[in-house]
Backbone as ProteinMPNN parsed JSONL, in Angstrom:
{"seq_chain_A": "XXXXXXXXXXXXXXXXXXXXXXXXXXXXXXXXXXXXXXXXXXXXXXXXXXXXXXXXXXXXXXXXXX", "coords_chain_A": {"N_chain_A": [[0.858, -1.165, 0.0], [0.505, 2.223, -0.766], [1.098, 5.676, 0.0], [0.137, 8.674, -1.434], [0.142, 11.241, -0.539], [2.129, 13.099, -0.169], [4.873, 14.803, -1.871], [6.65, 12.822, -2.824], [5.808, 9.424, -3.307], [5.079, 7.152, -0.635], [5.671, 3.92, 0.219], [4.637, 0.921, 1.812], [6.498, -1.978, 2.837], [6.234, -4.628, 0.582], [4.304, -7.642, 0.026], [4.478, -10.994, -1.034], [2.017, -12.801, -2.544], [2.01, -15.327, -3.604], [0.397, -16.514, -5.482], [-0.664, -18.385, -8.33], [-1.078, -18.052, -11.829], [-2.6, -18.693, -14.985], [-2.208, -16.907, -17.01], [-1.279, -13.495, -17.892], [-3.458, -11.718, -17.936], [-5.354, -12.879, -16.169], [-3.935, -12.615, -13.801], [-3.611, -9.799, -13.506], [-6.257, -8.928, -13.299], [-7.031, -10.197, -10.925], [-5.315, -8.881, -9.197], [-6.405, -6.286, -9.189], [-8.882, -6.899, -8.095], [-8.15, -7.822, -5.531], [-6.964, -5.455, -4.6], [-9.158, -3.712, -4.533], [-10.685, -4.979, -2.564], [-8.998, -4.719, -0.303], [-8.747, -1.877, -0.023], [-11.414, -1.258, 0.386], [-11.799, -1.995, 2.967], [-10.556, -0.122, 4.459], [-10.808, 2.891, 6.289], [-12.71, 5.497, 4.82], [-11.965, 8.176, 5.255], [-9.256, 7.978, 5.922], [-8.213, 6.882, 3.532], [-8.73, 9.017, 1.773], [-7.342, 11.197, 3.017], [-4.692, 10.272, 3.146], [-4.338, 9.613, 0.547], [-4.367, 6.932, -0.478], [-3.212, 4.041, -2.235], [-2.985, 0.916, -3.923], [-0.189, -0.922, -4.822], [0.819, -3.245, -7.159], [2.389, -6.047, -8.77], [2.492, -8.113, -11.576], [4.341, -10.79, -12.403], [6.314, -13.053, -14.264], [7.64, -16.005, -12.985], [10.219, -18.122, -13.283], [10.251, -21.541, -12.783], [12.2, -24.209, -11.994], [11.799, -27.404, -13.235], [11.76, -30.491, -11.556]], "CA_chain_A": [[0.0, 0.0, 0.0], [1.283, 3.448, -0.887], [0.459, 6.962, 0.243], [0.531, 9.695, -2.389], [-0.22, 12.517, 0.076], [3.278, 14.0, -0.245], [5.488, 14.914, -3.185], [7.137, 11.494, -3.168], [4.999, 8.356, -2.716], [5.662, 6.341, 0.43], [5.052, 2.596, 0.134], [5.001, -0.084, 2.801], [7.119, -3.16, 2.256], [5.236, -5.491, -0.037], [4.248, -9.056, 0.346], [4.196, -11.828, -2.183], [0.907, -13.68, -2.206], [2.306, -16.687, -4.031], [-0.666, -17.052, -6.324], [-0.252, -18.752, -9.68], [-2.087, -17.781, -12.848], [-2.309, -19.238, -16.309], [-1.825, -15.835, -17.932], [-1.151, -12.15, -17.333], [-4.793, -11.143, -17.767], [-5.932, -13.393, -14.922], [-3.177, -12.037, -12.696], [-3.881, -8.367, -13.338], [-7.631, -8.788, -12.819], [-7.044, -10.579, -9.511], [-4.652, -7.793, -8.481], [-7.377, -5.207, -8.982], [-9.903, -7.41, -7.167], [-7.548, -7.786, -4.193], [-6.787, -4.037, -4.243], [-10.496, -3.199, -4.184], [-11.054, -5.568, -1.278], [-8.176, -4.11, 0.756], [-9.115, -0.472, 0.165], [-12.79, -1.209, 0.895], [-11.748, -2.232, 4.407], [-9.867, 1.005, 5.102], [-11.703, 4.023, 6.504], [-12.725, 6.461, 3.719], [-11.223, 9.377, 5.641], [-7.827, 7.669, 5.818], [-7.905, 6.753, 2.105], [-8.725, 10.358, 1.186], [-6.293, 12.035, 3.59], [-3.38, 9.719, 2.805], [-4.335, 9.309, -0.89], [-3.855, 5.575, -0.513], [-3.355, 3.221, -3.434], [-2.309, -0.379, -3.857], [0.752, -1.179, -5.915], [1.083, -4.674, -7.318], [3.091, -6.408, -9.991], [2.339, -9.472, -12.068], [5.546, -11.14, -13.148], [6.561, -14.475, -14.473], [8.747, -16.566, -12.234], [10.618, -19.413, -13.853], [10.458, -22.579, -11.806], [12.877, -25.338, -12.601], [11.119, -28.678, -12.969], [12.659, -31.531, -11.052]], "C_chain_A": [[0.904, 1.228, 0.0], [0.429, 4.669, -0.547], [1.032, 7.97, -0.748], [0.194, 11.088, -1.872], [0.904, 13.548, -0.01], [3.83, 14.009, -1.668], [5.968, 13.563, -3.688], [6.228, 10.443, -2.542], [5.782, 7.593, -1.645], [4.924, 5.014, 0.431], [5.557, 1.695, 1.261], [5.704, -1.228, 2.092], [6.028, -4.093, 1.757], [5.268, -6.903, 0.487], [3.929, -9.823, -0.925], [3.101, -12.81, -1.793], [1.137, -15.114, -2.646], [1.203, -17.335, -4.84], [-0.116, -17.369, -7.702], [-1.412, -18.537, -10.638], [-1.64, -18.362, -14.177], [-1.81, -18.17, -17.269], [-1.824, -14.486, -17.213], [-2.519, -11.529, -17.045], [-5.433, -11.601, -16.46], [-5.247, -12.776, -13.709], [-3.573, -10.58, -12.445], [-5.305, -8.136, -12.82], [-7.749, -9.16, -11.343], [-6.357, -9.513, -8.668], [-5.605, -6.645, -8.193], [-8.486, -5.639, -8.027], [-9.385, -7.356, -5.733], [-7.379, -6.345, -3.703], [-8.106, -3.424, -3.795], [-10.909, -3.7, -2.809], [-10.288, -4.917, -0.124], [-8.614, -2.679, 1.029], [-10.539, -0.312, 0.688], [-12.845, -1.387, 2.404], [-10.978, -1.157, 5.167], [-10.861, 2.171, 5.192], [-11.576, 5.038, 5.361], [-11.879, 7.695, 4.025], [-9.722, 9.144, 5.491], [-7.399, 7.549, 4.354], [-7.781, 8.138, 1.472], [-7.586, 11.221, 1.706], [-4.901, 11.571, 3.156], [-3.218, 9.445, 1.308], [-3.728, 7.924, -1.12], [-4.125, 4.89, -1.843], [-2.576, 1.929, -3.214], [-1.408, -0.507, -5.069], [0.974, -2.684, -5.983], [1.718, -4.918, -8.676], [2.773, -7.857, -10.326], [3.604, -9.794, -12.862], [5.719, -12.64, -13.186], [7.784, -14.903, -13.67], [9.026, -17.948, -12.803], [10.894, -20.39, -12.725], [11.073, -23.784, -12.508], [12.164, -26.63, -12.215], [12.134, -29.728, -12.565], [12.238, -32.878, -11.606]], "O_chain_A": [[1.931, 1.263, 0.678], [-0.781, 4.692, -0.772], [2.248, 8.105, -0.885], [-0.017, 12.011, -2.659], [0.646, 14.749, 0.069], [3.323, 13.317, -2.55], [5.724, 13.198, -4.839], [5.9, 10.549, -1.36], [6.996, 7.418, -1.751], [3.708, 4.971, 0.617], [6.736, 1.708, 1.612], [5.528, -1.427, 0.89], [5.025, -4.315, 2.435], [6.132, -7.294, 1.273], [3.191, -9.342, -1.785], [3.243, -13.56, -0.826], [0.513, -16.029, -2.109], [1.086, -18.56, -4.881], [0.795, -16.696, -8.184], [-2.569, -18.802, -10.311], [-0.447, -18.499, -14.446], [-1.086, -18.466, -18.22], [-2.303, -14.359, -16.086], [-2.703, -10.884, -16.013], [-5.993, -10.787, -15.726], [-5.896, -12.454, -12.714], [-3.835, -10.186, -11.309], [-5.53, -7.249, -11.997], [-8.482, -8.513, -10.595], [-6.773, -9.263, -7.536], [-5.614, -6.096, -7.091], [-8.974, -4.831, -7.237], [-10.087, -6.904, -4.828], [-7.623, -6.051, -2.533], [-8.161, -2.705, -2.797], [-11.421, -2.938, -1.989], [-10.873, -4.601, 0.912], [-8.83, -2.305, 2.181], [-10.839, 0.672, 1.365], [-13.812, -0.982, 3.049], [-10.773, -1.27, 6.376], [-11.652, 2.397, 4.276], [-10.465, 5.4, 4.975], [-11.164, 8.197, 3.157], [-9.001, 10.009, 4.994], [-6.343, 8.055, 3.974], [-6.84, 8.402, 0.724], [-6.928, 11.908, 0.925], [-4.039, 12.39, 2.839], [-2.133, 9.095, 0.843], [-2.74, 7.758, -1.835], [-5.144, 5.135, -2.489], [-1.635, 1.873, -2.422], [-1.816, -0.232, -6.198], [1.282, -3.319, -4.974], [1.6, -4.111, -9.598], [2.786, -8.723, -9.45], [3.897, -9.149, -13.869], [5.329, -13.373, -12.277], [8.821, -14.241, -13.682], [8.163, -18.826, -12.797], [11.677, -20.101, -11.82], [10.53, -24.303, -13.483], [11.953, -26.915, -11.036], [13.213, -29.84, -13.147], [12.865, -33.893, -11.304]]}, "name": "protein", "num_of_chains": 1, "seq": "XXXXXXXXXXXXXXXXXXXXXXXXXXXXXXXXXXXXXXXXXXXXXXXXXXXXXXXXXXXXXXXXXX"}
């Protein structure tokens, strides 16, 4: 989660959810769904004052098959 209330954004350390997706589209849509869920549980006043936003990345991770 990041705050854009100041000139430079301030972001908390992220977490990796460890979810797997068949494609980028599925990942990005789930990212927005998760972001909506998280921000919906934060007080409106805090979201507005801190200008909160969720930052997430969908990236491919190569896993070596054994």
